[in-house]
Each structure stands twice: as structure tokens, then as C-alpha cells.
SERO-4910 file (N, C-alpha, C, O; in steps of 0.05 Angstrom, whole numbers):
BEGIN
 pado doro    nc1    nc2    nc3   cac1   cac2   cac3    cc1    cc2    cc3    oc1    oc2    oc3
  Ser    A   1683   2187   -124   1702   2196   -104   1711   2225   -108   1721   2238    -90
  Asp    A   1707   2236   -133   1717   2263   -139   1695   2284   -135   1701   2308   -138
  Trp    A   1671   2276   -128   1649   2295   -125   1648   2306    -97   1653   2291    -78
  Asp    A   1643   2331    -94   1640   2344    -68   1613   2359    -68   1612   2383    -72
  Ile    A   1591   2344    -63   1565   2356    -63   1555   2356    -34   1555   2335    -21
  Pro    A   1547   2379    -23   1538   2380      4   1514   2362     10   1498   2357     -8
  Ala    A   1513   2351     33   1491   2334     41   1464   2349     38   1463   2372     45
  Gly    A   1444   2335     28   1418   2348     25   1414   2363     -1   1392   2374     -6
  Tyr    A   1434   2363    -19   1432   2376    -45   1430   2356    -67   1443   2335    -67
  Leu    A   1414   2363    -87   1414   2347   -112   1432   2361   -132   1436   2385   -130
  Cys    A   1441   2346   -151   1458   2358   -171   1447   2350   -199   1451   2327   -206
  Pro    A   1434   2367   -213   1425   2394   -206   1400   2392   -189   1387   2371   -187
  Pro    A   1392   2414   -177   1368   2414   -160   1342   2412   -176   1330   2432   -182
  Ile    A   1335   2388   -184   1313   2383   -202   1286   2394   -193   1272   2407   -208
  Pro    A   1278   2389   -168   1251   2398   -160   1246   2428   -164   1225   2436   -173
  Gly    A   1265   2444   -157   1262   2473   -160   1260   2481   -189   1246   2500   -196
  Arg    A   1275   2468   -206   1274   2474   -235   1248   2465   -247   1237   2478   -265
  Ala    A   1238   2442   -239   1212   2433   -248   1190   2452   -239   1171   2457   -254
  Asp    A   1192   2462   -214   1172   2481   -204   1172   2506   -221   1150   2517   -226
  Tyr    A   1195   2515   -230   1196   2538   -247   1181   2534   -273   1166   2551   -282
  Leu    A   1185   2511   -286   1170   2504   -310   1140   2502   -306   1125   2511   -323
  His    A   1132   2491   -283   1104   2489   -277   1092   2517   -273   1069   2523   -280
  Tyr    A   1108   2535   -261   1100   2563   -258   1095   2576   -285   1075   2590   -289
  Leu    A   1114   2571   -304   1110   2582   -331   1085   2571   -345   1070   2586   -358
  Ala    A   1080   2545   -341   1056   2533   -353   1031   2545   -340   1011   2550   -354
  Asp    A   1032   2549   -314   1009   2561   -300   1004   2590   -310    981   2598   -315
  Arg    A   1025   2605   -313   1022   2633   -324   1011   2632   -352    994   2650   -359
  Arg    A   1019   2614   -368   1009   2612   -395    979   2604   -395    963   2614   -411
  Gly    A    971   2587   -376    943   2581   -373    926   2604   -365    904   2608   -374
  Glu    A    937   2621   -347    923   2645   -339    920   2665   -362    899   2678   -365
  Ala    A    940   2666   -379    940   2685   -402    919   2677   -423    909   2695   -437
  Asn    A    912   2652   -424    892   2644   -445    863   2648   -435    844   2643   -450
  Gly    A    860   2657   -410    833   2662   -400    818   2638   -389    796   2641   -379
  Arg    A    830   2614   -392    816   2590   -383    828   2580   -356    816   2562   -343
  Gly    A    850   2592   -348    862   2584   -323    877   2557   -323    886   2548   -302
  Gln    A    879   2545   -346    894   2520   -348    909   2518   -374    903   2533   -393
  Trp    A    928   2501   -375    945   2497   -398    927   2485   -420    914   2465   -416
  Pro    A    927   2497   -444    910   2486   -466    920   2459   -474    943   2456   -482
  Pro    A    903   2439   -473    912   2412   -482    920   2411   -511    906   2422   -528
  Gly    A    942   2398   -517    951   2395   -544    964   2419   -556    972   2418   -579
  Glu    A    967   2441   -540    980   2465   -551   1010   2459   -555   1023   2449   -537
  Arg    A   1020   2465   -579   1048   2461   -585   1064   2485   -576   1057   2508   -582
  Val    A   1085   2480   -562   1103   2501   -552   1131   2496   -562   1141   2473   -560
  Arg    A   1143   2516   -573   1171   2515   -581   1185   2537   -566   1176   2560   -565
  Ala    A   1208   2530   -554   1222   2549   -537   1252   2546   -541   1261   2525   -550
  Leu    A   1266   2567   -534   1296   2566   -536   1306   2573   -508   1299   2593   -496
  Asp    A   1324   2556   -498   1337   2561   -472   1364   2573   -478   1383   2559   -486
  Val    A   1367   2599   -475   1392   2613   -480   1410   2609   -456   1401   2614   -433
  Gly    A   1434   2601   -460   1453   2596   -438   1447   2569   -425   1449   2567   -400
  Val    A   1440   2550   -441   1432   2524   -431   1453   2511   -412   1445   2495   -395
  Gly    A   1478   2517   -416   1498   2505   -398   1504   2476   -404   1497   2466   -425
  Ala    A   1518   2464   -386   1528   2437   -390   1507   2415   -387   1510   2394   -400
  Asn    A   1487   2420   -371   1468   2398   -366   1442   2400   -381   1429   2379   -384
  Gly    A   1434   2423   -390   1409   2426   -406   1385   2416   -391   1367   2404   -404
  Ile    A   1383   2421   -365   1361   2409   -350   1334   2421   -356   1314   2406   -356
  Tyr    A   1333   2447   -362   1306   2459   -368   1294   2447   -394   1271   2439   -394
  Pro    A   1310   2445   -416   1298   2432   -440   1289   2403   -435   1269   2395   -445
  Leu    A   1305   2389   -420   1298   2361   -414   1272   2359   -398   1255   2343   -404
  Leu    A   1270   2375   -377   1246   2374   -361   1221   2385   -376   1200   2373   -373
  Ala    A   1225   2406   -391   1202   2417   -406   1192   2398   -427   1167   2395   -431
  Asn    A   1210   2383   -440   1201   2364   -459   1187   2340   -446   1166   2331   -455
  Arg    A   1198   2331   -424   1187   2307   -411   1161   2314   -396   1142   2298   -397
  Ser    A   1159   2337   -384   1135   2344   -368   1112   2354   -385   1089   2348   -379
  Phe    A   1119   2369   -407   1097   2382   -422   1098   2376   -451   1080   2384   -466
  Gly    A   1119   2362   -461   1121   2357   -489   1130   2381   -506   1127   2381   -530
  Trp    A   1141   2401   -492   1150   2425   -507   1174   2418   -524   1191   2401   -516
  Gln    A   1176   2430   -547   1199   2427   -564   1219   2448   -556   1214   2472   -559
  Met    A   1242   2440   -546   1262   2458   -536   1287   2458   -552   1295   2437   -563
  Gly    A   1300   2480   -553   1326   2483   -565   1344   2497   -546   1335   2511   -528
  Gly    A   1370   2493   -548   1388   2506   -530   1414   2514   -542   1431   2525   -529
***
């Protein structure tokens, strides 16, 4: 009853944030010359300014298995 979220909005907007991580993975795939994400490649990353919900580390770990810190 205390939440005021406009209709049509997610809290947080997960699809857009997941798209951003997929964009990063695609760019990494392009950088390796094969055009795809290297299978089994270990990634460690730091999310500076993670905030209260830590959605990027959660999505990155779940979607790609990246080890994230915040």
C-alpha cells in the first residue's frame, strides 16, 4: 500500500538492464574475433555504485555466470 509505481513500469526495469548486459557480452564476443561469447570464459567484474538493489551483479551472475562484486 506504500508503493507508488506508475502503471507499466517494473521496479527495477529488469528487461532494459538485462539488455545492457547482453550488449556487453556481444561486444566482448566481437573483441575476441569470433563474434560470440567464448564458452567457459571466466569473467570477474566490479559494479561501482551498485546501489540498494544490486540488479546488475545479480543478472550478470545468473545470465552469464560472471563473478561480480559491488
